[in-house]
C-alpha positions as CSV (number, residue, x, y, z in Angstrom):
1,M,41.1,-32.7,-7.9
2,S,40.4,-31.8,-4.3
3,D,37.0,-32.2,-2.7
4,E,36.6,-28.4,-2.4
5,D,37.0,-28.1,-6.2
6,I,34.2,-30.6,-7.0
7,Q,30.8,-29.2,-7.8
8,Y,27.9,-31.4,-6.9
9,P,24.2,-31.3,-8.1
10,D,21.7,-30.4,-5.5
11,E,19.2,-32.9,-4.1
12,G,16.0,-32.7,-6.1
13,E,17.8,-31.3,-9.1
14,Y,17.1,-32.8,-12.6
15,V,20.3,-33.8,-14.3
16,V,21.3,-35.3,-17.7
17,V,23.0,-38.7,-17.3
18,T,24.5,-41.3,-19.6
19,V,24.3,-45.0,-18.6
20,S,27.9,-46.3,-18.2
21,S,27.4,-49.8,-16.8
22,I,24.5,-52.0,-15.7
23,E,24.4,-54.1,-12.6
24,K,21.9,-56.6,-11.2
25,N,20.7,-54.1,-8.6
26,G,20.8,-50.9,-10.7
27,A,23.1,-49.0,-13.0
28,Y,26.1,-46.6,-12.8
29,L,25.6,-43.3,-14.6
30,D,27.8,-40.5,-15.8
31,L,26.6,-37.0,-14.8
32,N,26.8,-34.8,-17.9
33,G,28.1,-31.3,-17.0
34,F,29.7,-32.4,-13.7
35,S,33.1,-33.7,-12.7
36,D,34.1,-37.2,-13.8
37,E,35.1,-37.7,-10.2
38,I,31.4,-38.1,-9.3
39,R,29.6,-41.4,-9.8
40,A,25.9,-41.6,-10.0
41,F,23.9,-44.7,-9.2
42,V,20.2,-45.6,-9.8
43,F,18.9,-48.5,-7.8
44,V,16.7,-51.1,-9.6
45,G,13.6,-49.8,-7.9
46,E,14.2,-46.3,-9.3
47,V,14.8,-47.3,-12.9
48,S,11.1,-47.5,-13.9
49,S,7.6,-47.6,-12.5
50,G,6.3,-51.0,-11.7
51,W,8.2,-54.2,-11.2
52,V,11.7,-54.3,-12.8
53,A,13.0,-57.8,-13.2
54,R,15.9,-56.9,-15.5
55,V,17.5,-53.5,-15.6
56,R,18.5,-54.0,-19.2
57,D,14.9,-54.2,-20.2
58,H,14.5,-50.6,-19.3
59,I,17.8,-48.8,-20.0
60,R,20.9,-49.6,-22.0
61,E,24.6,-48.7,-21.8
62,G,25.4,-45.5,-23.6
63,Q,21.8,-44.2,-23.3
64,R,21.3,-40.6,-22.4
65,T,18.4,-39.7,-20.2
66,V,17.3,-37.5,-17.3
67,A,17.3,-38.4,-13.6
68,R,16.4,-36.6,-10.4
69,V,19.0,-36.5,-7.6
70,T,17.7,-38.1,-4.5
71,K,20.9,-38.2,-2.3
72,V,24.3,-36.6,-2.4
73,R,27.2,-38.4,-0.7
74,K,30.2,-36.0,-0.9
75,D,32.3,-38.3,1.3
76,K,32.1,-41.0,-1.3
77,R,31.9,-38.6,-4.3
78,S,28.7,-40.2,-5.4
79,V,25.0,-39.4,-5.8
80,D,21.9,-41.5,-5.9
81,V,19.3,-40.7,-8.6
82,S,15.9,-41.7,-9.7
83,I,14.8,-42.1,-13.3
84,K,11.3,-43.3,-12.7
85,S,10.3,-40.0,-10.9
86,V,11.0,-37.9,-14.0
87,S,8.0,-37.1,-16.2
88,E,8.2,-37.3,-19.9
89,E,7.6,-33.6,-20.2
90,R,10.4,-32.9,-17.6
91,R,12.7,-35.3,-19.5
92,R,12.2,-33.5,-22.8
93,E,12.7,-30.0,-21.3
94,T,15.8,-31.0,-19.4
95,L,17.4,-32.7,-22.4
96,Q,16.6,-29.8,-24.7
97,G,18.1,-27.3,-22.1
98,W,21.2,-29.4,-22.0
99,K,21.5,-29.6,-25.8
100,N,21.0,-25.8,-26.0
101,E,23.8,-25.3,-23.5
102,Q,26.1,-27.6,-25.5
103,R,25.3,-25.7,-28.6
104,A,25.9,-22.3,-26.9
105,A,29.3,-23.5,-25.6
106,Q,30.3,-24.5,-29.2
107,L,29.3,-21.1,-30.5
108,L,31.2,-19.2,-27.8
109,K,34.3,-21.4,-28.5
110,I,34.1,-20.1,-32.1
111,V,34.0,-16.5,-30.8
112,A,37.0,-17.4,-28.6
113,D,38.9,-18.8,-31.6
114,R,38.2,-15.8,-33.7
115,N,39.5,-13.5,-31.0
116,N,42.5,-15.6,-29.8
117,W,41.2,-16.0,-26.3
118,K,43.0,-18.2,-23.8
119,E,41.1,-21.0,-22.0
120,S,40.9,-18.8,-18.9
121,Q,39.4,-15.9,-20.9
122,L,36.8,-18.3,-22.4
123,A,35.9,-19.6,-19.0
124,K,35.6,-16.1,-17.5
125,M,33.4,-14.8,-20.3
126,S,31.2,-17.9,-20.2
127,S,30.7,-17.4,-16.5
128,E,30.0,-13.7,-16.9
129,L,27.4,-14.3,-19.6
130,E,25.7,-17.0,-17.5
131,E,25.6,-14.7,-14.5
132,T,24.0,-11.9,-16.6
133,F,21.6,-13.9,-18.7
134,G,20.9,-16.9,-16.5
135,T,22.3,-19.5,-19.0
136,L,24.9,-19.3,-21.8
137,Y,22.2,-20.2,-24.3
138,G,20.1,-17.5,-22.9
139,S,22.7,-14.9,-23.8
140,F,22.7,-16.0,-27.5
141,E,18.9,-16.1,-27.4
142,E,18.7,-12.6,-26.0
143,V,21.1,-11.2,-28.5
144,S,19.3,-12.9,-31.4
145,A,16.1,-11.0,-30.3
146,K,17.8,-7.7,-29.4
147,T,21.3,-7.2,-31.0
148,D,22.3,-4.3,-28.7
149,I,21.6,-6.1,-25.5
150,L,25.3,-6.9,-24.8
151,G,26.2,-3.3,-25.0
152,E,23.3,-2.4,-22.7
153,M,24.6,-5.0,-20.2
154,G,28.1,-3.5,-20.2
155,F,29.9,-6.0,-22.6
156,D,32.2,-4.5,-25.2
157,G,35.1,-5.3,-27.4
158,D,35.7,-6.7,-30.9
159,W,34.3,-10.0,-29.9
160,V,30.8,-8.6,-29.5
161,S,30.2,-8.3,-33.3
162,H,31.3,-11.9,-33.8
163,F,28.9,-13.0,-31.0
164,I,26.0,-11.1,-32.6
165,E,26.8,-12.6,-36.0
166,L,26.7,-16.2,-34.6
167,A,23.6,-15.5,-32.6
168,L,21.7,-14.2,-35.6
169,E,22.9,-17.1,-37.8
170,N,22.2,-20.0,-35.3
171,I,19.6,-19.1,-32.8
172,V,15.9,-18.7,-33.4
173,P,14.5,-16.6,-30.4
174,S,11.6,-18.2,-28.5
175,S,10.0,-14.7,-28.6
176,V,10.7,-11.3,-30.0
177,V,10.0,-7.9,-28.5
178,I,9.2,-4.7,-30.2
179,R,8.7,-1.4,-28.4
180,G,7.0,1.8,-29.3
181,R,6.1,5.2,-27.9
182,M,2.8,7.1,-28.1
183,M,2.4,10.8,-27.5
184,I,-1.2,11.2,-26.6
185,E,-3.0,14.5,-25.7
186,V,-6.8,15.0,-25.3
187,W,-8.1,18.4,-24.4
188,D,-11.4,17.3,-22.8
189,D,-12.8,17.0,-19.3
190,E,-12.8,13.2,-19.8
191,G,-9.4,13.2,-21.4
192,V,-7.7,11.0,-18.8
193,E,-10.4,8.4,-18.9
194,L,-10.4,8.4,-22.7
195,I,-6.7,7.9,-22.8
196,K,-7.0,5.0,-20.3
197,K,-9.7,3.4,-22.4
198,S,-7.6,3.8,-25.6
199,L,-4.6,2.1,-24.0
200,L,-6.8,-0.7,-22.8
201,G,-8.1,-1.0,-26.3
202,A,-4.5,-1.2,-27.5
203,E,-3.8,-4.1,-25.1
204,S,-6.8,-6.0,-26.5
205,A,-4.5,-6.6,-29.6
206,S,-3.1,-9.4,-27.4
207,S,-3.8,-12.9,-28.4
208,K,-3.6,-16.0,-26.1
209,E,-4.1,-18.2,-29.2
210,N,-1.1,-16.7,-31.0
211,E,0.9,-16.1,-27.7
212,V,1.0,-12.3,-28.4
213,S,1.1,-9.9,-25.5
214,V,0.6,-6.1,-25.8
215,S,1.3,-4.0,-22.7
216,C,1.1,-0.2,-22.2
217,Y,3.0,1.8,-19.6
218,Y,2.7,5.4,-18.4
219,D,6.1,7.2,-18.7
220,G,4.8,10.7,-17.8
221,A,2.1,12.7,-19.7
222,P,1.8,12.8,-22.6
223,E,4.2,9.9,-23.3
224,Y,3.2,6.3,-23.1
225,R,5.3,3.2,-23.8
226,V,4.0,0.1,-25.7
227,E,5.7,-3.3,-25.5
228,V,4.7,-6.2,-27.8
229,V,6.0,-9.7,-27.1
230,A,5.3,-12.4,-29.8
231,P,6.7,-15.6,-31.2
232,D,7.9,-13.8,-34.4
233,Y,8.2,-10.4,-35.9
234,K,5.3,-10.8,-38.2
235,L,2.8,-11.4,-35.4
236,A,4.5,-8.6,-33.3
237,E,4.2,-6.1,-36.1
238,K,0.6,-7.0,-36.7
239,A,-0.2,-6.5,-33.0
240,W,1.6,-3.1,-33.0
241,V,-0.3,-1.9,-36.0
242,S,-3.6,-3.0,-34.5
243,A,-2.8,-1.3,-31.1
244,Q,-1.7,1.9,-32.9
245,K,-4.9,2.1,-35.0
246,T,-7.1,1.5,-31.9
247,V,-5.5,4.4,-30.0
248,E,-5.5,6.7,-33.0
249,D,-9.1,6.1,-33.8
250,M,-10.3,6.6,-30.3
251,V,-8.2,9.7,-29.5
252,K,-8.7,11.5,-32.8
253,S,-12.5,10.9,-32.7
254,A,-12.4,12.9,-29.4
255,G,-10.5,15.7,-31.0
256,G,-7.2,14.7,-29.5
257,S,-3.8,14.2,-31.0
258,V,-1.6,11.1,-31.3
259,E,2.0,10.6,-32.5
260,C,3.2,7.0,-32.6
261,Y,6.7,5.8,-33.4
262,R,8.8,2.6,-33.0
263,E,11.9,2.5,-30.8
């Protein structure tokens, strides 16, 4: 592999590493997700906070952990990293993200097998999904929350149904989104203000405790759009019903009319 073909991590980037060998002055590490041509090294002083007398007292061969890249040496195909500068929270998040990507790659491979893709087709589709959704796992996560999102983003073909099936079977979305429309009319001098107050009342169905967010948008009188984001559909539906009732009660009490429907 030529130097131009090797992708390196950036300085400051958090990477998943596996300890390959331990030396007196540090340890060599494999960079998961990067070329085997690159070697990573953590110096003894960057293994753990405080005095490190023996590297083996803090890490072991075969251990997978997270490190922060401190220096990239492309001329030597190596990088220096620090383990001690990674917080426990950052370590957990990075490892979980890496595991998610590994899982997503396995699921896409199943899609590829079902559709007789060549390796080049698999690599191309993986790249396109990452570019569109940010990460490969993000594409599965988005589809599990909104099954028609692939079509909206311009993806088509027989493989789409297989992708959706695997996403629904294997991915629990971090949040769900439901959307609705409200046709509101109030024939009163204070109609505009009353509509505004009713929509603010609808947004009060939000809950920081339950991580539920209700947002209302003006799409052109008399139509208003409502978006509910929640950890699961049960909480989302509850918030939608509450928002709908608030608007209906306020508008109808003023002699106005309301029509609400889900998208």
